[in-house]
N, C-alpha and C positions, 0 to 999 in steps of 0.2 A: 724502710720497713716499718718504722714506728707509726707511720701514718696509714699503713695499709689496713690494719684491723679496724680502726675507727671508721674509715671510709666504707669498708665492707659492711660493718654493723649498721651504718646509716642507710646504705642501699637496701639492706634486708628489712629495715624498719619502715621504709617508705611504703605506704599502702598501695596495693595494686588495684587498678580499676579495670573491671572486665569491659570488653568492647561491647558497645551497644549493638543490638540486633539491627541488621540492615532493614531499611524501609523501602518498599517497592510499591508503586502505584501503577496499575496497568488497566487499560481498556481491553475490550475483547480482541481487537486487532493486535495490540501490543502483546497480549498474552499468547496469542498464536505464534507470533514471531519469536518471542522469548522461549517458548517451549520447543520450537523446532531448532533453535540455536543450542539449547542446553541438553536436549535428549541424547543420550549415548547411543540408542538404537539408530537414530538418524545418522549420527556420525559414523557408525559402523557400516550402514548401508552405502555411504558415499565411497567406501573402499571397494565395493563391488563394481561401481562404475569405473574407478581408477584401474582396477585389475582388467576389466574388459577393454578399456582404452589401451592398456599396455599390450594386450593380445593383438590389437590392430597394428601397433608398431612392430610387434614381433613377426606378424605375418608378412608385412612389407619387406622385412629384412631377408626374406627368403630369396629375393632377387640379388642380394649381395654375393660376390664370389666366395666360394668355399676354399680357403687356402689352409693347407695342413702340412706339417713337417713330420717326417718319420725317420727312424734310424734303427739299424740292426748291427750288432757286433757278435761275432762267433769265432771260436777257436776249436779246430778239430784235431785232437791228438793223433787220431788214426784216420787217414783219408780212405774213403771207401774205394775199393778196386773196381775198375770198369772192364768189361769183356772187350777184347780187341781181336777181331778175326785174323786168321793167318794171312800173310802177305803184307802187313803193315810194318811190323818190327821184326818179323821172322817168318819162316815158313809155317809155323804152327800157331794156332790161336793161344792167347794167354790173357791173364788178368793183370792190369796195370793200374796203379794208383795215380790218378791225375788230379790236379788242382792244388790249391794253397791251403796250408794249415789255418791261416788267419784270414778272415774276410770281414768286411764291414761295408755298409751302404747307408748313406745319408742323403735324403732328398726332400724336395718340396713338390706338392701336388696342388693343382688349381682346377677347380670345377665351377664353371659359370653357366647357369641356366640361360638358354636363349629362347626356348619356347616350352612353356609349361603352364597351360591354362588354369590348372588347379590353384596356383598361387593367387591369381586375381580373384577367383571365387572365394578362397579362404579369407582374403581381406574383406570381401563383402559380407561374409558370414560373421566375421569378427565385429564389423560395424553394426550388423544387425543385433548382435549380442549387447553392444553398448546401448543401443536404443531400448532394448528390452530391459536392461538393468535400470535405465533411467525411469522407465514406466513403472517398474516394480518399486523403485524407491519413491516415486511420486505417489503410488498407491499407499505405501507405508506412511508417507507424510499426511495423506488425506485421512487415514485412519487415526493418526495421532491428533490431527486438527479436530476431528470429530470428538475425540475423547476430551480434548481441552475445552471445546465449545460446550459440550454437555456438562462438564464439571463447572465451568464458569457460570452458565445459565442456571445450574442447580443452586449455586450460591445466591444468585439474584432471587430465585424462587424462595429459598429458605429465608432470605431477608424479608421478602414480602410476608411470609408466614409469621415471622417475628413481629412485624408491624401489626398484623391483624391480631395476633395473640396479645400484644401489648394493649391494643385498643379494647379487646375483650376484657382484659384485666382491669383497665381503667373504668369500663362500664360497671363491672361488678363491684369495683371499689366505691363508685358513686351510689350503687344500690345499697351497699352495706352502710355507708355514711347516712343516707336518707333514712334507712330502716332504723339505724341507731337513734337518730333524732326523733323519729316517730314513737319509738319505744319509750323514750324519756317523757314524751308528751302524752303517753298512754293512748296513742292513735293507732298502734300496731301491737299485735300480740308478740310475745318474746320469741315464740317458735318461728315466726316468719323472719324475725331478725336473725336468729341463728342459722336459718336456711340461707339467708342472703350472705351471711358471713362465711358459711361453708362454700357457697358458690364462688365467692371472692378468693378463698384459699385455693380452690381447685383451679381457678383461672391463673393464679400465680404459678402453680405447678406446670400448667400448659405453656406459659410463657417461658419458664425455665427450660422445658424440653425443646421448645422451638429455638432458643438461643444455643443450646447444646448441639442440635442438628445443624445449625448455621456454622458453628465452629468446626464441626466435622467436615462439612462440605468445603469450608475454606482450606482445611488441611489437605483435602483431596486435590484442590487446585494447585497447591504448592508441590504436591507429589507429581502431578501431570506436567508442571513447568520445570521440574527437577531443580527446585531451589531449596535452600536449607529450611528445616521446619521452624526454626526460631525467627525466620524473616517476618517482619511486620508487613503483611500484604494487604493492600487496599484495592478494591475493584471500583473503578471510576465510572463504569457504565451502569445504566439502570434498565429496567424493563421497558422504559419509554424512549430509550436512546435510538437515534435514527438508524444506526447500523444493526440494531436488533429488531426494530419494527419491520412491518411487512413491506419490503421492497424487492423481494426475491422474484416475484412474478414479472418484474420488468426485465429480467435476464432472459436472453434468447436461449431456448432449450434446443440442444443438438445432441443426439445420442453419440455422435462421434467424439464428443468431448470426454466421454467416460474412458477412464484408463483401461477398464476391462475390454472395451472394444479395440482400443489401440494395441493392447497386448495380443489380442487374437489376430489383428492385421499383421503385426510384426511376426507372430508365429507362422502365419501363412506365408509371409515373405521368406522367412528362414527355411521353411520346408522346401520352397521352390529353389532356394540356393543350394540346399543339401542335395536335391535331386540333380541339379546341374553339376554339382561336384562329383556325384557318383557316376554320371555319364562321362565326365571328363577323364575318369580313371582309365577309359578305353582308348583315349587319344595318345598319339606318340609324343614323346618329349625329346628335345634337342639341347645338347649342352656342349660348350667348348671346354676341352681338357688340355692340360699341359703338365709337364714334369721336368724337373731338373734334378739330377742325382750325381753323387760322387761315390765311386766304388774303390775299395782298398783290397788288394789280394797280395799276400806275402806268406813267408814261412813262419814268421813270428809276429809279435804284437807291436813292432816298432812303427807306429803310425806317423812318426816324424819323417819317414823316408818318402818324400814327395813324388819320386819317380814311380811309386807303386799305386798312386792314386790316379784314377781315370774317370773323367766326366762322361755322362751321356744324358740326353734329353729327348723329348718328343712333344709335338703339338698335334691336336686332332679334334675331331667332332665325334661326339657319341650320340647315337640314335637309339632310343629305347621304344620299341613298338610292342605294346601288350597284345598277347594272342588270346588268352582265355578270360580276359577281364569282362568281356560282354556276357559270358556265361555266368561268371561269379556275381556280377552286379545286377542280374535280372531280378532277383528277389528283392534286393535293396531298392531298386527303381520302383517295383510294384508297391513296396511298403510305403515309400514316400508319396506315391500317387494316392494311395488309400488314405494316408494321413492328411493330404491336401483336401480331399473330398470331405473327410470328417471335420476338419477345421472350418471349411466353408459352411457346413451345416451348423456348427457351433456358433459361428459368427452371425449367421442369419437369425438363429434362435435368440442369441444374446441381444441383438439389435431390437428384436421384437419385445424382449423382456424389458429392456431399458426404456423403450418408448412407452410401454404400459406403466412402468414405474414413474416416469415423468408425468404422464396424464393423471395417474392416481395421486401422486404427491401434490400436484397442482390443485386438484379438487379438495384434498384434505386440508391444504393450507388455506384455501379460500373459506372453507367451512369453519375451520378453527378460528380464523380471524373474525368471522361474523359472530361465532358463539362467544368469543372473548369480549367483544364489544357489547353484546347483549347482556352477558352476566355482569359486566362492569356497570352498565346502566342500572341493572337490578340491584346491585350492591349499593350504589349511591342512593337509589330510591329507598332501600330498606333502612339505610342510616337516617334518612329524613323521617320515615315513619317512626323509627325508634325514638328520635329526639322529641317528636310530638307527643308520643305516649309516655315518655319519661317525664315530660312537663306535666302531663295529666296525673301521673303517679305522684309527683311532688306536691301537687295541690290537693291530693287525696281523692281524686275522681276516678282513679284507676287502681285496680287491685294488683298486688305484686305477682300473683299467679298469672294474671293476664299479661303482665309485662314480661314474665319469663317466656310465655308462649311467643310473644313478638321477638324476644331475644333469640329463641331457638330458630325462628325463621331467618333472623339476621345471620346467625351462625351458619345455617344451611346455605344461605346466599353467599356468604364468605367462602365456604368450602367449594361451592360451584365456581366461584370466580377464580379461586386458586387452581382448581383442576383445569379450567378453560385456558388459563395462562400457561400451565404446564403442557397441555395438549397443543397449544399454538407453538410453543418453543420446539417441541418434538416435530411437529409438522414442518416448521421452518427448516430445521436441520435435515429432515428427510428430503425436502425439496432441493435444498442446496446439494445434497449428496446425489440425488437423482440426476440433476443437470450437470454434474461433474465439477461443481465449484470446489468441493472437498469431499 
């Protein structure tokens, strides 16, 4: 015991080191896989598929025999009298109490379906529900993929904005340094220098805002991936990465790949199965039945007396022929027929809508790609013009006000380039969504 307190004091005095935040580096493809793995709503949706598959197994078990046991025990203190006509026990009719005070019956019943078409159809309906749940889950996954992709690409866009804002800040810093040198040489009035300094300070603010927006966009990616906020997340792809650049037009477009079309097809199939199931309600069913029982009858509750136990059993076929089902099912049959025609029209309209979406998304993607390339070329050209005029400004052959006009044109070109990149990213996502990739 004398060593216990020193050891405890030593352990408490040892400094504790907090665990370093986890570091995760993901490309766009890895981000999608990680998000689908971590998202609780996806995990929850998988249970719907499991439940539907369980219903298929449950419907198949309707073919198993139904075996049940039953028992009844009763004691009658006073046996009910029965009317006996004259001539049996005497010339006059009389009331006689017949039977035993104590009675009990224990038995086993078996019921085995031999012909019941509804069971087969119920299994098909259950399988249809499984496929429907898979498509619903697939649609949910597609929506989450889209959210992850939008969040990921938004970070890349914000990163580009940070780069451009940083370049702007560096330019205004150079303006301010050149203006300061010219003021000292009395080659520039002080007011122009102060204006250059103010422009530089404003550029620093814009860079700070761009970095803040980048950090917020990065936090949104962590949320979409369902990872801890303190995780050090690094996105390895860039706007020029092959998996982000334009290769979507090489994908074969087919409206039937869209989960909305598949769901309507499954819905149409399910309505047909429900219609068959309703019609089968009017068909006869055949079952094999059997029973084995033991009956006890005596004047008291002494069940140990074996001589008062008597067995009996039977075997048979039970035929159940519905009589009025056709009248009862007529409205249901008409309802399913109307639903089938309605779903067929919905399917045709959705197919037309999807084909138009694919055509429109393909054209928008092609235009966005062309616009992005043109604005990028203009952006590179504006930087060359700026460098030339900055050189002229440094040697004193160009006014600062004229340089600012050129800088404004450069900023406008930068903004156009950023917008074209953003428009292209949206067009790419819309096209992938239209062709059913996600």
